[in-house]
N, C-alpha and C positions, 0 to 999 in steps of 0.2 A: 424397537430399535432396528435400524438398517444394519445388516450383518455382512454384506459383501459389496464389492465394487460394481457388480452387475446391477444391483438394485439402485445404486447411486447413478449409474449410467442411464438406467431406465427413467429415473426421476428427471435427470437433466434433459433427456430426450422428450419427455412428456410435458414438462412444465416450465421451460425456460422463459416463456413470455410472462408467466405468472410472477416469477422472481423479478423480472425487469419492471413489471407494472407495480409491484410492491415497493421497489426502491424509488421509482418515480413518484408514487403517491406519498411516500414518507417525506420526500423533499418538498412536494407541492403543499402538503398539509402543515409540516412542522418547521421547515427550513426557510423556504423562499418568502413566506409572509413576514419573517423576522429579518430578512436581508435588508440592510440599510435602514432598519426600523428599530434596532435594539436600544433599550434604555439602560442606564448604568446599573440598575438593580437586576438586569438579566445577564450580567457578565460577572464571572468570578475568576480568581486566580487559583491554580492548583499548586504546583511546586514552585512557581515563580512568575514574574511578569511576562515571560515568553510562553507560559503554559496556561492557556486560558480555556475556560469552559463557559458555554452560554446555555440559555434555556432551549435553544435550537438543538444543541448537542444532546441534551438530556431527553427532550421530547421525541426527537427523531429516533434515538436508540430504543426508547420504550415502544414506539410504533413498530419498528423493525423486529424487535424481539417477539412481540405478540404475533405479528403477521407471518414471519418466516417459520416459526415453530409450528404454526397451523398448517403451512404449506407442506412441511416435512415432519410428520409425527415421529416422535422419538429423538428429534434433534434438539440441540441446546445452542445457546448463544454466548459467545465470549465478546463482550463489547467494552470499549475503552472506558466508558463512564461507570459501568457496573463493576469492572475490575478495580477502578479507582476507589469505589465504595467498599468493595470486598475482594482483596487480592486473591483469595483462595479460588475464586471462580475461574481464574486463568488456567488452573490445572486441567480443565476439561479438554484443552488442546492435546493433552497427552493420552486421552482415552480413546475408546473405539466407537463411541456414539458420534454421529455426524455433528459437526460443529460449524455454525455460522460465525465467522470472525468479522466483527463490525466496527468500523470507525464512522460514526454518523456524520461528522463534519471534520474532514481531514483538511487542515489549513485554517484552523479556527482564528488565528491572528488575522489572516487575510479576510475572512468572513467578517470579523469585528470591524475591520477598517474599511469595509465596503468594497473590497477588491473581489473580482470574480474568480480568483485563483484558489478555489476550494472545491472539494468533492466529497461524495459519499462512497465509502469502500465496503464491499461485502465479498467475502470469500467462503466457499464451502469446502471443508476439509474433513478427512477421516484418518485417524491414526497418524496424524502429523503430515499427511500428504494433502496438498490443495488440489481439488479436482475441478473447480470452476471459480471464476471471479468476475465481479462487476465493478467498474469504476465510472461513477456518474457525476458529471460536473453540471449541476442544474442551471447555474447562471449562464452557462455557455451552451446548454442543451446538447451535451456530448455524452454518449454512453459507449464505453468500451467493455467488451465481453471476451473472456478467454475460457475455453474448456480444454482440459488436458487431452492431448492427442488430436484435437480438432481445430487448432489454430486460435488466433486472436483477431478480433474485428473491432473497428471503431465505426459506429453508426452503420453497421452492416458491411463495411469495406475491409477486406483483408489487410492486416498490418504486416509489412515486411521492411524493417529498417535498413537492411543491408549494412555494408561496411562503411566506416568513415572515409571521407575523401582524402586520398594520399597527399601528404604535404601540408594539410590544414591542421591547426592546433586542435587538440581534443578539448571539448567543453565538458567539464565534470561538475555536477552538483554535489556539494559536500555538506556534512552536518554543521549545524550552528555550534560555535565554540562553547556555548553554555552547556552543551550535552556531550562533551568529550572529556576524557581523562587526560592527564599529562602525556601518557604513553600514546594515546590515540592522536593527540595533537601532533606529536612527533611523526607518527605515521602519515598523517594528512599533509605534513610539510613536504613529504616526498613528492607530492603533486605539483609543488611550486618549482617547476623545472621547464626548460625549453620544450616547446611542443605541446604543452598542456595549459589549459586555461580554467582553473578551478573557480567556482563561485558558490555563494551560500545557497542552500536549497530553499524552496518554498514548500508547498504541499507535497509530501512524499508521493502520494498517489498520482498527482499530475506530473511529477518528475519522471516516474516510471512510464507513464503514458507518453511523455516526450521521447524517452528512450525507444519505446516500442514503435514510435512513428518515425524515428531517425532524425528527430529535431535536436536531440541531446545525445552525446556519445556515451555517457555513463554517469553513475552515481558512486559516492563513497560515503556510506552511512555508518554511524558508530553506536546505534542502539538497536534493540532486538524486538520491541513491541510488535507482536504479530499483526495487530490491526493496521499498522502502518505499512507493512511489507507483503503480507500474504497475497493480496489481490494483485499488486503491481508486479511481484516477482513472477507469478504465473503468466501475466500479460506479456512481460518481456520474454520469458522462456518460450511461450507459444508463438511469439512473433519471429523467433529465430535467434534471440539473444542468449546471454548466459550470465550467471551470477556465481561469485567465488568469495569465500572468506580468506583470511590471511594464510590459512593452512592449505588452501587450494581446493577445498571442498565446497559444494554448493551450500548456500545458507539453509538452515533448518528452522522452521517456524516453532519447533519445540524448544529451541534455545540451546545454550552451550556453544555458541559460535565464537570464533576468535575474531575480534573486531579491530578496526573497521572492516567492512566487506564492500564489494562492488557488484553492481549490475550494469551490464553494458550491451550495446546493440549487436555485438557479435563476440564470439569466443576469444578471438585474437585481442580485441580491445580489453576484454575482461582480464585476460592474462597480463596485458601490459600495465593496466591500472593496479592490479594486485602486486606486480613486481615493483612499481614505484612506491606503493604503500609499505611494503616490507623493507625497501631500501631506506625509508625514513626512520626505521627503528635502530 
């Protein structure tokens, strides 16, 4: 087991290209051959019609689980599909062993419908702190990488979203109503005000990438699943953005957050969105 941050830093300095290649190979082997080729028996519902899983999700997670744990001995994987099968595996995020947090196909609905707006999300965390993340959109051939303290890059180019243009409406991607409580719906209604343009979110990972690129001003999400947020939050943070829960604290991948929460392209925007969310309560 890796016991200290120096060892994680050494791993990230020594084998970053191996992680990237593993993610690309998982997509090339298990995801892209099924893109726009799925049959009905390869698609299932989990909690409802908006919560889909495909053979691509399952097979890609199996591939990543085997390959990533080989790259980093002593590490474990918390993957969306494994947790769906056995919720107790999620508890590894709380432990001190290195954890790969994996969403094999983030944006499964888009994937099923033949849209390119899906990605593979991988984050490496220890003790609830994310140290590196990878956001790979295989149908668009885009790879974003963030390493704590070393910045965020898209295809090798440094990401710096900057502040929103003064006087322009803020564009905010928000949770789908199916995944919000009544109280969270009231909070999100706070965004329906002059100067803000909320819209439903697509793939969470690609929304975070849009924030890190300065193409989207912020998000307002109402669920905590670490595989949806860990990679993107580090990407936004390392690009210069910020994330806040309703209590004004950064989002914790270990849970217990007051929701909804926001991630935004700069701290001032994060504070503004949080203020609007709390005003809606």
